PLY file of the C-alpha trace (Angstrom):
ply
format ascii 1.0
element vertex 93
property float x
property float y
property float z
element edge 92
property int vertex1
property int vertex2
end_header
93.78 -53.67 272.40
95.40 -50.78 270.53
93.33 -48.84 268.02
94.41 -49.20 264.39
96.02 -45.97 263.17
94.60 -44.35 260.07
98.03 -43.85 258.44
101.28 -45.79 258.63
104.16 -43.56 257.58
107.28 -45.54 256.66
110.74 -43.98 256.60
113.62 -46.18 255.40
116.93 -44.81 256.63
120.60 -45.62 256.22
123.12 -43.44 258.07
120.83 -40.42 258.02
120.63 -39.70 261.75
121.52 -36.08 261.04
118.53 -35.73 258.68
115.90 -37.74 260.54
114.83 -34.98 262.98
113.50 -32.90 260.09
111.58 -35.85 258.60
110.23 -36.96 261.99
109.36 -33.37 262.83
107.32 -33.05 259.64
105.19 -36.03 260.69
104.80 -34.74 264.26
103.68 -31.35 262.89
100.76 -32.78 260.90
97.32 -31.59 261.95
96.01 -35.16 261.55
97.30 -37.08 264.60
95.99 -40.60 263.90
99.17 -42.16 262.54
102.08 -44.41 263.33
105.59 -43.68 262.13
107.77 -46.68 261.32
111.45 -45.99 260.85
113.33 -48.87 259.28
117.03 -48.58 260.06
118.68 -50.35 257.14
121.92 -51.28 258.90
123.07 -47.79 259.88
126.42 -47.35 261.61
125.60 -43.87 262.94
123.35 -42.96 265.89
120.04 -43.45 264.06
118.59 -45.60 266.86
119.36 -43.03 269.54
117.86 -40.20 267.47
114.62 -42.11 266.88
114.23 -43.34 270.45
114.87 -39.85 271.85
111.36 -38.79 270.77
109.62 -41.02 273.29
106.38 -41.00 271.29
104.61 -44.37 271.32
103.43 -43.77 267.75
107.05 -43.84 266.55
108.42 -47.34 266.00
112.07 -48.17 265.38
112.99 -51.35 263.50
116.57 -52.38 262.73
117.50 -54.66 259.85
120.80 -55.71 258.35
121.50 -53.54 255.30
119.38 -54.76 252.40
118.76 -51.48 250.56
115.75 -49.17 250.37
113.23 -51.51 248.71
113.71 -54.21 251.33
113.42 -51.57 254.07
110.14 -50.31 252.60
108.81 -53.87 252.36
109.78 -54.48 255.99
107.89 -51.33 256.90
104.79 -52.57 255.09
104.96 -55.90 256.91
105.11 -54.07 260.25
102.46 -51.45 259.41
99.06 -51.55 261.04
97.47 -48.44 259.52
94.51 -48.39 257.18
96.66 -46.52 254.64
100.42 -46.65 254.02
102.61 -43.83 252.83
106.35 -43.41 252.44
108.58 -40.55 253.47
112.26 -40.43 252.57
114.65 -39.70 255.43
116.04 -36.67 253.60
112.63 -35.05 252.98
0 1
1 2
2 3
3 4
4 5
5 6
6 7
7 8
8 9
9 10
10 11
11 12
12 13
13 14
14 15
15 16
16 17
17 18
18 19
19 20
20 21
21 22
22 23
23 24
24 25
25 26
26 27
27 28
28 29
29 30
30 31
31 32
32 33
33 34
34 35
35 36
36 37
37 38
38 39
39 40
40 41
41 42
42 43
43 44
44 45
45 46
46 47
47 48
48 49
49 50
50 51
51 52
52 53
53 54
54 55
55 56
56 57
57 58
58 59
59 60
60 61
61 62
62 63
63 64
64 65
65 66
66 67
67 68
68 69
69 70
70 71
71 72
72 73
73 74
74 75
75 76
76 77
77 78
78 79
79 80
80 81
81 82
82 83
83 84
84 85
85 86
86 87
87 88
88 89
89 90
90 91
91 92
Protein backbone atom coordinates (compact mmCIF):
# COMPACT_ATOMS: atom_id res chain seq x y z
CA UNK A 1 0.00 0.00 0.00
CA UNK A 2 1.33 3.43 -0.98
CA UNK A 3 1.47 6.17 1.64
CA UNK A 4 -0.89 9.09 1.05
CA UNK A 5 1.10 12.18 0.02
CA UNK A 6 0.64 15.34 2.04
CA UNK A 7 0.18 17.56 -1.04
CA UNK A 8 -1.25 16.92 -4.49
CA UNK A 9 0.02 19.55 -6.91
CA UNK A 10 -2.07 19.76 -10.08
CA UNK A 11 -0.77 21.31 -13.29
CA UNK A 12 -3.21 21.58 -16.20
CA UNK A 13 -1.33 21.96 -19.48
CA UNK A 14 -2.17 22.51 -23.11
CA UNK A 15 0.72 22.69 -25.60
CA UNK A 16 3.13 24.00 -22.98
CA UNK A 17 5.85 21.35 -23.23
CA UNK A 18 8.43 24.10 -23.58
CA UNK A 19 7.32 25.67 -20.27
CA UNK A 20 6.69 22.55 -18.18
CA UNK A 21 10.32 21.92 -17.15
CA UNK A 22 10.37 25.18 -15.19
CA UNK A 23 7.06 24.38 -13.43
CA UNK A 24 8.06 20.77 -12.72
CA UNK A 25 11.48 21.93 -11.56
CA UNK A 26 9.89 24.32 -9.07
CA UNK A 27 8.00 21.42 -7.47
CA UNK A 28 11.09 19.18 -7.45
CA UNK A 29 13.07 21.98 -5.75
CA UNK A 30 10.72 22.26 -2.77
CA UNK A 31 12.24 21.43 0.61
CA UNK A 32 9.06 19.52 1.53
CA UNK A 33 9.23 16.22 -0.39
CA UNK A 34 5.92 14.59 0.58
CA UNK A 35 3.92 15.40 -2.54
CA UNK A 36 2.57 14.04 -5.77
CA UNK A 37 2.54 16.06 -8.97
CA UNK A 38 -0.34 15.44 -11.35
CA UNK A 39 0.02 16.88 -14.82
CA UNK A 40 -3.21 16.89 -16.78
CA UNK A 41 -2.47 17.10 -20.50
CA UNK A 42 -5.56 18.78 -21.91
CA UNK A 43 -5.27 17.43 -25.46
CA UNK A 44 -1.83 18.80 -26.32
CA UNK A 45 -0.42 18.26 -29.80
CA UNK A 46 3.18 18.97 -28.78
CA UNK A 47 5.57 16.67 -26.88
CA UNK A 48 4.07 17.27 -23.42
CA UNK A 49 3.88 13.55 -22.64
CA UNK A 50 7.53 12.95 -23.48
CA UNK A 51 8.65 15.93 -21.38
CA UNK A 52 6.69 14.75 -18.33
CA UNK A 53 7.71 11.10 -18.60
CA UNK A 54 11.38 12.03 -19.02
CA UNK A 55 11.58 12.85 -15.29
CA UNK A 56 11.16 9.25 -14.20
CA UNK A 57 9.98 10.28 -10.73
CA UNK A 58 7.20 8.06 -9.39
CA UNK A 59 5.64 11.07 -7.65
CA UNK A 60 4.96 12.66 -11.06
CA UNK A 61 1.79 11.40 -12.73
CA UNK A 62 0.82 12.11 -16.33
CA UNK A 63 -2.85 12.03 -17.35
CA UNK A 64 -4.08 12.73 -20.88
CA UNK A 65 -7.58 13.96 -21.65
CA UNK A 66 -9.24 15.19 -24.81
CA UNK A 67 -9.19 19.00 -24.81
CA UNK A 68 -11.88 20.28 -22.45
CA UNK A 69 -10.24 23.49 -21.20
CA UNK A 70 -8.50 24.37 -17.94
CA UNK A 71 -11.41 23.95 -15.50
CA UNK A 72 -12.12 20.41 -16.66
CA UNK A 73 -8.40 19.62 -16.46
CA UNK A 74 -8.26 20.91 -12.87
CA UNK A 75 -11.34 18.87 -11.95
CA UNK A 76 -9.76 15.77 -13.50
CA UNK A 77 -6.68 16.44 -11.39
CA UNK A 78 -8.79 16.65 -8.24
CA UNK A 79 -10.48 13.34 -9.06
CA UNK A 80 -7.06 11.69 -9.46
CA UNK A 81 -5.43 13.35 -6.43
CA UNK A 82 -4.65 11.35 -3.33
CA UNK A 83 -2.98 14.02 -1.18
CA UNK A 84 -4.33 15.40 2.06
CA UNK A 85 -4.21 18.89 0.53
CA UNK A 86 -4.60 20.01 -3.09
CA UNK A 87 -2.93 22.95 -4.74
CA UNK A 88 -2.74 24.19 -8.31
CA UNK A 89 0.23 25.36 -10.31
CA UNK A 90 -0.13 26.83 -13.79
CA UNK A 91 2.14 25.37 -16.45
CA UNK A 92 3.61 28.79 -17.21
CA UNK A 93 4.53 29.57 -13.58
